[in-house]
C-alpha positions as a Markdown table, in Angstrom:
| # | Residue | x | y | z |
|---|---|---|---|---|
| 1 | Unk | -6.5 | -138.7 | -86.3 |
| 2 | Unk | -3.1 | -140.2 | -85.9 |
| 3 | Unk | -1.0 | -138.9 | -83.0 |
| 4 | Unk | 2.4 | -139.5 | -81.5 |
| 5 | Unk | 2.2 | -141.3 | -78.1 |
| 6 | Unk | 3.8 | -140.0 | -75.0 |
| 7 | Unk | 6.8 | -142.3 | -75.4 |
| 8 | Unk | 7.2 | -141.2 | -79.0 |
| 9 | Unk | 7.1 | -137.5 | -78.0 |
| 10 | Unk | 9.7 | -138.1 | -75.3 |
| 11 | Unk | 12.0 | -139.9 | -77.7 |
| 12 | Unk | 11.7 | -137.1 | -80.2 |
| 13 | Unk | 12.7 | -134.6 | -77.6 |
| 14 | Unk | 15.6 | -136.8 | -76.5 |
| 15 | Unk | 16.8 | -136.9 | -80.1 |
| 16 | Unk | 17.5 | -133.2 | -80.1 |
| 17 | Unk | 19.4 | -133.0 | -76.8 |
| 18 | Unk | 23.1 | -132.8 | -77.6 |
| 19 | Unk | 25.9 | -134.8 | -76.0 |
| 20 | Unk | 27.3 | -133.1 | -72.9 |
| 21 | Unk | 24.2 | -131.1 | -72.1 |
| 22 | Unk | 22.9 | -130.4 | -68.6 |
| 23 | Unk | 19.2 | -130.7 | -68.7 |
| 24 | Unk | 16.2 | -130.1 | -66.4 |
| 25 | Unk | 13.1 | -132.1 | -67.1 |
| 26 | Unk | 9.9 | -130.5 | -65.8 |
| 27 | Unk | 7.1 | -132.1 | -63.9 |
| 28 | Unk | 4.7 | -134.3 | -66.0 |
| 29 | Unk | 5.3 | -135.3 | -69.6 |
| 30 | Unk | 8.9 | -134.1 | -69.7 |
| 31 | Unk | 10.1 | -136.6 | -67.1 |
| 32 | Unk | 9.6 | -139.4 | -69.7 |
| 33 | Unk | 12.5 | -138.0 | -71.7 |
| 34 | Unk | 14.9 | -139.6 | -69.2 |
| 35 | Unk | 13.9 | -143.1 | -70.4 |
| 36 | Unk | 14.6 | -142.3 | -74.1 |
| 37 | Unk | 18.1 | -140.7 | -74.1 |
| 38 | Unk | 20.2 | -142.1 | -76.9 |
| 39 | Unk | 22.7 | -144.7 | -75.8 |
| 40 | Unk | 26.3 | -143.4 | -75.8 |
| 41 | Unk | 25.2 | -139.8 | -75.4 |
| 42 | Unk | 26.3 | -138.3 | -72.1 |
| 43 | Unk | 23.5 | -136.1 | -70.9 |
| 44 | Unk | 23.4 | -134.8 | -67.3 |
| 45 | Unk | 19.8 | -134.6 | -65.9 |
| 46 | Unk | 19.1 | -132.1 | -63.1 |
| 47 | Unk | 16.0 | -131.7 | -60.9 |
| 48 | Unk | 15.1 | -128.5 | -59.1 |
| 49 | Unk | 14.6 | -130.2 | -55.7 |
| 50 | Unk | 18.4 | -130.8 | -55.6 |
| 51 | Unk | 19.5 | -133.8 | -57.7 |
| 52 | Unk | 21.9 | -134.1 | -60.6 |
| 53 | Unk | 22.9 | -137.1 | -62.5 |
| 54 | Unk | 19.5 | -138.7 | -62.7 |
| 55 | Unk | 19.0 | -141.9 | -64.7 |
| 56 | Unk | 16.0 | -143.6 | -66.1 |
| 57 | Unk | 12.9 | -144.4 | -64.0 |
| 58 | Unk | 13.5 | -147.4 | -61.6 |
| 59 | Unk | 12.1 | -150.8 | -62.3 |
| 60 | Unk | 8.8 | -151.7 | -60.5 |
| 61 | Unk | 9.6 | -152.8 | -57.0 |
| 62 | Unk | 13.0 | -151.0 | -56.9 |
| 63 | Unk | 11.8 | -147.5 | -56.1 |
| 64 | Unk | 13.5 | -145.6 | -53.4 |
| 65 | Unk | 11.2 | -142.8 | -52.2 |
| 66 | Unk | 14.1 | -141.0 | -50.6 |
| 67 | Unk | 15.4 | -140.4 | -54.1 |
| 68 | Unk | 12.8 | -138.4 | -56.0 |
| 69 | Unk | 12.5 | -135.7 | -58.6 |
| 70 | Unk | 10.6 | -132.4 | -58.3 |
| 71 | Unk | 7.3 | -134.2 | -59.2 |
| 72 | Unk | 7.9 | -136.6 | -56.3 |
| 73 | Unk | 8.4 | -139.5 | -58.7 |
| 74 | Unk | 11.2 | -142.0 | -57.7 |
| 75 | Unk | 14.3 | -141.8 | -59.9 |
| 76 | Unk | 17.6 | -143.5 | -60.2 |
| 77 | Unk | 21.0 | -142.0 | -59.8 |
| 78 | Unk | 23.8 | -142.6 | -62.3 |
| 79 | Unk | 27.5 | -143.0 | -61.2 |
| 80 | Unk | 28.8 | -139.6 | -60.2 |
| 81 | Unk | 25.3 | -138.3 | -59.5 |
| 82 | Unk | 24.5 | -136.5 | -56.2 |
| 83 | Unk | 21.9 | -134.6 | -54.3 |
| 84 | Unk | 22.3 | -131.3 | -52.5 |
| 85 | Unk | 20.6 | -128.3 | -51.0 |
| 86 | Unk | 17.6 | -126.8 | -52.7 |
| 87 | Unk | 19.2 | -123.3 | -52.7 |
| 88 | Unk | 22.2 | -124.7 | -54.6 |
| 89 | Unk | 19.9 | -126.2 | -57.1 |
| 90 | Unk | 18.2 | -122.8 | -57.7 |
| 91 | Unk | 21.6 | -121.2 | -58.0 |
| 92 | Unk | 22.3 | -123.5 | -60.9 |
| 93 | Unk | 19.0 | -122.7 | -62.5 |
| 94 | Unk | 19.3 | -119.0 | -62.1 |
| 95 | Unk | 23.0 | -118.8 | -62.9 |
| 96 | Unk | 22.7 | -120.0 | -66.5 |
| 97 | Unk | 24.2 | -123.4 | -65.8 |
| 98 | Unk | 21.5 | -125.4 | -67.6 |
| 99 | Unk | 21.8 | -125.9 | -71.3 |
| 100 | Unk | 18.2 | -127.1 | -71.8 |
| 101 | Unk | 15.0 | -127.3 | -69.8 |
| 102 | Unk | 11.9 | -129.2 | -71.0 |
| 103 | Unk | 8.6 | -128.0 | -69.6 |
| 104 | Unk | 4.9 | -128.7 | -70.0 |
| 105 | Unk | 2.5 | -125.9 | -70.9 |
| 106 | Unk | -1.1 | -124.8 | -70.8 |
| 107 | Unk | -0.4 | -122.2 | -73.5 |
| 108 | Unk | 2.5 | -121.1 | -75.6 |
| 109 | Unk | 2.4 | -117.9 | -77.7 |
| 110 | Unk | 4.0 | -117.5 | -81.1 |
| 111 | Unk | 6.5 | -115.0 | -79.6 |
| 112 | Unk | 7.7 | -117.7 | -77.1 |
| 113 | Unk | 5.7 | -116.6 | -74.1 |
| 114 | Unk | 5.0 | -119.5 | -71.7 |
| 115 | Unk | 2.0 | -120.1 | -69.4 |
| 116 | Unk | 2.3 | -123.4 | -67.5 |
| 117 | Unk | 1.5 | -122.9 | -63.9 |
| 118 | Unk | -2.1 | -121.4 | -63.5 |
| 119 | Unk | -5.2 | -121.2 | -65.7 |
| 120 | Unk | -6.5 | -118.2 | -63.8 |
| 121 | Unk | -9.3 | -120.4 | -62.4 |
| 122 | Unk | -11.0 | -118.9 | -59.2 |
| 123 | Unk | -9.8 | -120.3 | -55.9 |
| 124 | Unk | -6.9 | -122.2 | -57.5 |
| 125 | Unk | -3.8 | -122.4 | -55.4 |
| 126 | Unk | -1.0 | -120.4 | -57.0 |
| 127 | Unk | 2.2 | -122.5 | -57.2 |
| 128 | Unk | 4.5 | -121.3 | -59.9 |
| 129 | Unk | 7.4 | -123.2 | -58.2 |
| 130 | Unk | 10.7 | -123.2 | -60.1 |
| 131 | Unk | 9.2 | -123.1 | -63.6 |
| 132 | Unk | 9.9 | -119.4 | -63.9 |
| 133 | Unk | 13.5 | -119.8 | -62.9 |
| 134 | Unk | 14.0 | -122.7 | -65.4 |
| 135 | Unk | 12.2 | -121.0 | -68.3 |
| 136 | Unk | 14.4 | -117.9 | -68.0 |
| 137 | Unk | 17.6 | -119.4 | -66.6 |
| 138 | Unk | 18.1 | -122.2 | -69.1 |
| 139 | Unk | 19.9 | -121.5 | -72.4 |
| 140 | Unk | 17.1 | -123.2 | -74.3 |
| 141 | Unk | 13.5 | -123.8 | -73.2 |
| 142 | Unk | 11.6 | -126.6 | -75.0 |
| 143 | Unk | 7.9 | -127.3 | -74.4 |
| 144 | Unk | 6.4 | -130.8 | -74.5 |
| 145 | Unk | 2.6 | -130.8 | -74.6 |
| 146 | Unk | -0.5 | -132.1 | -76.3 |
| 147 | Unk | -1.4 | -129.8 | -79.2 |
| 148 | Unk | -5.1 | -129.4 | -78.2 |
| 149 | Unk | -6.8 | -129.1 | -74.9 |
| 150 | Unk | -9.5 | -131.6 | -73.9 |
| 151 | Unk | -12.0 | -129.1 | -75.3 |
| 152 | Unk | -10.3 | -129.1 | -78.7 |
| 153 | Unk | -8.7 | -125.7 | -78.4 |
| 154 | Unk | -5.1 | -125.2 | -79.6 |
| 155 | Unk | -2.5 | -124.5 | -76.9 |
| 156 | Unk | -0.4 | -122.5 | -79.4 |
| 157 | Unk | -1.9 | -119.1 | -79.3 |
| 158 | Unk | -1.4 | -115.5 | -80.5 |
| 159 | Unk | -1.1 | -114.3 | -76.9 |
| 160 | Unk | -1.4 | -116.2 | -73.7 |
| 161 | Unk | -4.6 | -115.6 | -71.7 |
| 162 | Unk | -3.3 | -117.5 | -68.7 |
| 163 | Unk | -0.7 | -116.0 | -66.2 |
| 164 | Unk | 2.8 | -116.0 | -67.7 |
| 165 | Unk | 5.6 | -118.2 | -66.5 |
| 166 | Unk | 8.2 | -116.6 | -68.7 |
| 167 | Unk | 8.4 | -114.0 | -71.6 |
| 168 | Unk | 9.8 | -115.0 | -75.0 |
| 169 | Unk | 11.6 | -118.0 | -73.6 |
| 170 | Unk | 10.3 | -121.0 | -75.7 |
| 171 | Unk | 12.2 | -121.9 | -78.8 |
| 172 | Unk | 10.6 | -125.2 | -79.7 |
| 173 | Unk | 7.4 | -127.1 | -79.1 |
| 174 | Unk | 7.2 | -130.9 | -79.2 |
| 175 | Unk | 3.5 | -131.9 | -79.4 |
| 176 | Unk | 1.6 | -135.1 | -80.2 |
| 177 | Unk | 0.8 | -133.7 | -83.7 |
| 178 | Unk | 3.9 | -131.6 | -84.8 |
| 179 | Unk | 7.3 | -130.2 | -83.8 |
| 180 | Unk | 7.2 | -126.4 | -84.2 |
| 181 | Unk | 10.1 | -123.8 | -84.0 |
| 182 | Unk | 9.3 | -120.4 | -82.6 |
| 183 | Unk | 11.5 | -117.5 | -83.7 |
| 184 | Unk | 11.0 | -113.9 | -84.6 |
| 185 | Unk | 7.3 | -114.1 | -83.8 |
| 186 | Unk | 6.7 | -116.9 | -86.3 |
| 187 | Unk | 5.7 | -120.5 | -85.7 |
| 188 | Unk | 7.4 | -122.9 | -88.2 |
| 189 | Unk | 6.3 | -126.5 | -88.5 |
| 190 | Unk | 9.4 | -128.6 | -89.0 |
| 191 | Unk | 7.9 | -132.1 | -88.5 |
| 192 | Unk | 4.4 | -133.5 | -88.5 |
| 193 | Unk | 2.8 | -136.8 | -87.6 |
| 194 | Unk | 2.2 | -139.3 | -90.4 |
| 195 | Unk | -1.2 | -138.9 | -91.9 |
| 196 | Unk | -1.7 | -135.3 | -91.0 |
| 197 | Unk | -1.3 | -132.6 | -93.6 |
| 198 | Unk | 0.1 | -129.1 | -93.0 |
| 199 | Unk | -3.3 | -127.7 | -94.1 |
| 200 | Unk | -5.2 | -129.8 | -91.7 |
| 201 | Unk | -2.9 | -128.7 | -88.8 |
| 202 | Unk | -3.4 | -125.1 | -89.8 |
| 203 | Unk | -7.1 | -125.6 | -89.8 |
| 204 | Unk | -7.1 | -126.6 | -86.2 |
| 205 | Unk | -4.7 | -123.7 | -85.2 |
| 206 | Unk | -5.8 | -120.1 | -84.7 |
| 207 | Unk | -2.5 | -118.5 | -85.5 |
| 208 | Unk | -0.6 | -118.6 | -88.9 |
| 209 | Unk | 1.8 | -121.4 | -89.3 |
| 210 | Unk | 4.9 | -121.4 | -91.6 |
| 211 | Unk | 5.5 | -124.6 | -93.5 |
| 212 | Unk | 9.2 | -125.6 | -93.0 |
| 213 | Unk | 8.6 | -129.4 | -93.6 |
| 214 | Unk | 11.4 | -131.1 | -95.5 |
């Protein structure tokens, strides 16, 4: 089955981020978006550990491990960028100053509920971090994830069985198989990978999908 690669997924997310937006890229897949922002479009990247004005990933051998994102990955800083206290960073997140956040997910429900910090596994260390602040504080929350788990189960579900990060916060899913809008309790497929039909996508999904393909 044909799939979009991680770089292609990141480029697709970047395509939808408007000029002038202040954006937080969550740990994992979302960090790749920084490398695919369209040239000429001014987008200000924020990280919850207290950095704003992040650029693309540094070239090999040019990493500065005193300058990292929330996932402890080395980053670059664009002209005008700066770093600051963790508390100030969370004030930005909670105060509605982020236009978009892009997060990974274990599950997303059709009503926009997000579960991305804990599977409920016994003895797992609970560490929700700043995801809950981002999911609720940003004006728009996008999810970037693989469509199926390693076991072949869809991550888009009727109701999350994992502990929630945020309620009704996700507006769009970018996956390796399709781009899906979530609104009014409905999952609308707006784009699909070449070679995959809507009916085939529906067959691997346990919730009803609406066909909004152009």
